[in-house]
C-alpha positions in Angstrom: -0.1 -0.1 -0.2 1.8 3.0 -1.2 -0.9 5.6 -0.3 -4.5 5.9 0.8 -7.1 5.5 -1.6 -8.5 3.3 -4.0 -7.7 -0.3 -4.8 -5.3 1.0 -7.2 -2.8 2.0 -4.4 -2.0 -1.5 -4.1 1.2 -2.0 -5.5 3.1 -5.2 -6.4 7.1 -4.4 -5.0 10.1 -6.3 -4.0 10.8 -5.4 -0.3 13.3 -7.3 1.9 12.6 -10.6 3.8 11.9 -9.8 7.0 14.5 -10.8 9.9 13.3 -12.2 13.3 12.7 -9.4 15.6 13.1 -11.5 18.6 14.5 -15.0 19.5 10.7 -15.9 20.0 9.9 -15.5 16.3 8.8 -17.6 13.6 9.6 -16.3 9.8 6.9 -18.0 8.0 6.8 -18.6 3.9 3.3 -17.7 3.3 1.2 -19.5 1.3 -2.0 -17.8 1.2 -3.5 -14.6 3.2 -7.3 -13.8 3.6 -8.9 -10.7 2.3 -11.0 -9.1 4.7 -13.1 -5.7 4.7 -11.1 -4.3 7.2 -8.4 -4.3 4.4 -10.0 -2.0 2.3 -11.1 0.2 5.3 -7.4 0.6 6.3 -6.5 0.9 2.6 -8.9 3.9 2.3 -8.7 5.4 5.4 -4.9 5.1 5.7 -2.1 3.2 8.3 0.4 5.3 10.4 3.5 4.0 8.4 3.8 3.8 4.3 4.4 1.9 2.3 2.2 -1.0 4.3 2.0 -4.5 3.4 -1.7 -5.0 4.4 -3.4 -8.6 5.2 -4.3 -9.8 8.7 -4.8 -13.5 8.1 -2.1 -15.6 6.6 -1.1 -19.3 6.5 2.0 -21.2 5.7 5.0 -23.1 6.4 7.8 -22.2 9.3 10.8 -21.5 7.3 13.0 -20.5 10.3 12.5 -20.0 13.9 14.3 -18.2 17.0 16.6 -19.7 19.3 13.9 -19.7 22.1 10.9 -21.0 20.0 9.8 -24.1 21.4 6.2 -24.8 20.0 7.3 -24.7 16.1 10.1 -26.0 14.0 10.7 -25.5 10.4 8.7 -27.4 7.8 5.5 -27.0 10.2 2.4 -25.5 8.6 0.9 -22.8 10.5 -1.9 -19.8 10.4 -2.8 -17.1 12.1 -4.3 -13.4 12.7 -0.9 -11.1 12.8 -0.1 -7.6 11.2 -1.8 -5.9 8.7 -2.9 -3.0 10.3 0.0 -0.6 9.4 2.6 -0.8 11.8 3.7 -4.6 11.5 3.8 -6.0 8.3 0.8 -7.9 7.2 0.4 -11.3 4.9 -0.3 -9.8 1.3 3.7 -11.1 0.6 5.7 -13.9 0.2 7.3 -14.2 3.8 6.0 -12.4 7.4 7.4 -12.9 10.7 5.3 -13.7 13.8 5.7 -14.4 17.7 5.5 -17.9 18.5 2.6 -17.4 21.1 0.2 -16.2 18.1 0.6 -18.8 15.6 -1.7 -22.1 15.4 -0.9 -25.2 14.2 -2.5 -25.5 10.7 -5.4 -28.3 10.8 -4.3 -31.0 8.1 -8.2 -31.0 6.7 -7.5 -27.5 5.7 -5.9 -26.0 2.7 -3.9 -23.4 2.8 -6.3 -21.3 1.3 -9.2 -22.3 3.4 -6.7 -21.7 6.5 -5.6 -18.2 5.7 -9.6 -17.6 5.1 -10.5 -18.4 8.6 -8.8 -16.8 11.3 -10.3 -13.1 11.4 -14.0 -14.4 11.0 -13.7 -17.4 13.5 -12.2 -14.8 16.2 -14.9 -12.3 15.6 -17.9 -15.0 15.9 -16.2 -16.7 18.7 -15.8 -13.3 20.7 -19.0 -12.3 19.7 -21.3 -15.4 20.4 -19.1 -17.3 23.1 -17.7 -14.2 25.0 -19.9 -11.1 24.5 -23.6 -12.9 24.2 -22.6 -15.9 26.1 -24.8 -18.1 23.9 -26.1 -21.2 25.5 -27.5 -24.4 24.3 -31.6 -24.1 23.9 -31.0 -20.5 23.2 -32.0 -18.9 19.9 -29.9 -16.6 18.3 -30.6 -14.1 15.1 -27.6 -14.0 12.8 -27.4 -11.2 10.1 -25.7 -11.7 6.9 -25.2 -15.4 7.5 -23.6 -16.1 3.9 -20.7 -13.8 4.5 -17.5 -14.1 5.5 -18.1 -13.8 9.5 -22.1 -14.8 9.2 -21.3 -18.6 7.8 -18.7 -19.3 10.6 -21.2 -17.8 13.0 -24.1 -20.1 12.1 -21.9 -23.3 12.4 -20.5 -22.3 15.8 -24.1 -21.3 17.4 -25.3 -24.9 16.1 -22.0 -26.3 17.8 -23.3 -24.2 21.2 -26.5 -26.0 20.9 -28.6 -22.8 19.9 -31.5 -22.7 17.6 -30.4 -20.3 14.8 -32.6 -17.9 12.6 -30.8 -15.9 9.6 -31.2 -13.2 7.5 -30.0 -13.8 3.9 -31.2 -12.6 0.3 -31.9 -14.9 -2.4 -32.2 -18.7 -3.1 -28.7 -19.5 -3.2 -27.7 -17.8 -0.1 -30.6 -19.4 1.9 -29.4 -22.9 0.4 -26.1 -22.3 1.9 -27.5 -21.3 5.4 -29.6 -24.0 5.5 -26.7 -26.4 4.4 -24.6 -25.0 7.5 -27.5 -25.6 9.8 -29.6 -22.9 10.3 -33.3 -23.5 11.4 -35.3 -20.4 10.3 -34.4 -18.8 6.8 -35.3 -15.3 6.5 -35.1 -13.6 3.3 -34.7 -10.1 4.1 -35.8 -8.6 0.8 -39.3 -10.8 0.9 -40.0 -10.6 4.6 -39.4 -8.2 7.4 -36.7 -9.8 9.8 -38.5 -8.7 13.3 -41.7 -9.9 12.6 -40.3 -13.3 11.0 -38.2 -13.4 14.4 -41.2 -12.9 16.5 -42.9 -15.3 14.9 -40.6 -17.7 15.5 -40.0 -17.5 18.7 -43.8 -16.9 19.6 -43.7 -13.4 19.9 -41.0 -13.4 22.5 -38.1 -12.1 20.5 -34.5 -14.1 20.3 -32.2 -14.2 23.2 -29.5 -12.8 21.1 -29.2 -11.1 17.7 -25.7 -10.8 16.2 -25.3 -7.9 13.8 -22.8 -8.0 11.2 -24.3 -5.3 8.9 -25.1 -2.1 11.1 -26.9 1.1 9.9 -30.8 0.6 9.9 -30.3 -3.4 10.5 -28.7 -2.8 13.7 -31.3 -0.1 15.0 -34.1 -2.4 14.0 -32.7 -5.7 15.6 -33.6 -4.5 19.2 -37.3 -5.1 18.0 -36.1 -8.9 17.2 -34.8 -9.3 20.5 -36.6 -10.6 23.6 -36.5 -8.5 27.1 -33.3 -8.7 28.6 -32.1 -9.9 25.1 -28.5 -9.4 23.9 -27.7 -7.3 20.7 -23.8 -7.7 19.5 -22.7 -5.7 16.7 -19.3 -5.4 14.3 -20.1 -2.0 13.6 -20.2 1.8 14.7 -23.5 2.5 15.5 -25.8 5.5 15.3 -29.7 5.1 15.9 -33.0 7.1 16.1 -34.2 7.9 19.5 -37.0 5.5 19.3 -34.9 2.3 18.4 -33.0 3.1 21.4 -36.2 3.6 23.6 -37.2 -0.2 22.4 -33.5 -1.4 23.8 -34.1 0.7 27.3 -37.5 -0.3 27.7 -36.6 -4.3 26.9 -33.7 -4.0 29.4 -31.7 -5.3 26.4 -27.7 -5.0 26.4 -25.4 -3.9 23.4 -22.1 -5.5 23.1 -19.6 -4.5 20.7 -17.0 -6.5 19.0 -13.7 -5.3 17.5 -11.5 -8.4 17.3 -8.8 -6.3 16.0 -7.9 -4.6 19.7 -5.5 -7.2 21.4 -3.4 -6.3 18.2 -4.0 -2.8 18.2 -3.3 -2.2 21.9 -0.3 -5.1 22.1 -2.0 -7.1 24.5 -0.1 -10.0 24.7 -2.5 -12.2 26.8 -5.5 -11.4 24.8 -3.7 -12.6 21.4 -2.5 -15.9 23.1 -6.1 -16.2 23.8 -7.2 -15.8 20.2 -4.6 -18.2 18.9 -6.6 -20.8 21.6 -9.7 -19.8 19.8 -8.0 -20.9 16.4 -6.9 -24.2 18.1 -10.7 -24.5 19.0 -11.6 -24.0 15.9 -9.1 -26.6 14.6 -10.5 -29.2 16.9 -14.0 -28.6 15.1 -12.6 -28.6 11.7 -10.6 -32.1 12.2 -14.0 -33.4 13.5 -15.7 -32.2 10.4 -18.1 -30.0 12.4 -16.7 -26.5 10.8 -16.1 -25.4 7.3 -14.8 -22.4 5.6 -16.4 -21.5 2.1 -13.6 -19.8 0.0 -15.6 -18.0 -2.8 -12.9 -16.5 -4.7 -8.9 -17.3 -5.1 -6.9 -14.6 -6.9 -2.6 -14.8 -7.1 -0.7 -12.2 -4.9 -0.5 -9.8 -8.0 -4.4 -9.7 -8.2 -4.8 -8.1 -4.8 -6.1 -4.9 -6.3 -9.1 -6.9 -8.1 -9.4 -8.8 -4.6 -10.2 -5.3 -3.0 -12.8 -4.4 -5.7 -14.4 -7.7 -5.0 -14.7 -7.3 -1.4 -16.0 -3.7 -1.9 -18.7 -4.7 -4.2 -20.4 -6.6 -1.3 -22.7 -9.2 -1.1 -20.3 -12.3 -1.9 -20.7 -15.4 0.2 -17.5 -17.0 1.9 -14.2 -15.4 1.9 -11.5 -14.0 -0.6 -8.1 -15.4 -0.6 -4.8 -14.5 -2.4 -2.7 -17.5 -2.9 0.7 -16.5 -2.9 3.6 -18.3 -5.2 7.1 -17.3 -6.0 6.7 -14.8 -9.1 3.1 -14.0 -8.3 
């Protein structure tokens, strides 16, 4: 990234192979990098240091290790959430470095492309449903944009936790995708009002939890779909009319914000170790055949600009990934 701006500011360039910054770091030869909406927001809004390498999600093979490393050795396959916010190199590159405590062993059942697509969306879903909402078996949850990157893993996590899951989607293809993931109630938000549908599904009570990955009017109207003492978790900055917030207040609902970037931004070591443990929990589900990640688009590294245009186009199910190879 050579400047703040449109996708064209992403330029293919040669940079030095990164050196290990501490004896506890690994150097990883990257095989793939996930592409996330946060990458496009950072590209448009600017980062502290330019030029910068974007990309928070990565997967690859450990090439070398520092003298104090005990968890990995050269040749190990790893995946992780690390860097890419402007102060530490991201993963749109052939090599990166990462502290050993933040890397997880790649599940054998996953390709490198799929492993690179998973970290940000899984950690976001876990922190939202497991940590913020404390979703429990038997409870009901409404997940917005269930065919999207975060949404489609959130559906699977909610089912794993034993919840009943309603989802909003648009169109028959996304509805079929969400149904295959285990969704119990499919709401095509273009064809029916999601608040009315959620109330009908819960005999007028409202759902225990709403997980908002959309923001705007969708977030503001979600209070009407949540029960008294219900919880609404959102990934977005929010601004609602007084009437919407009055609904939340009168129903004693709680609002939770989720930003999984915080531990990386604030250099919170223990929190980042916890996020790695979340990836290890995902690995267990993957190896047991209970979690899948949909990779919708795979592009070579030299088409990062095209990947950003794809993400900004919206309405894509699953994830986009940059596949990295020498000379790409």
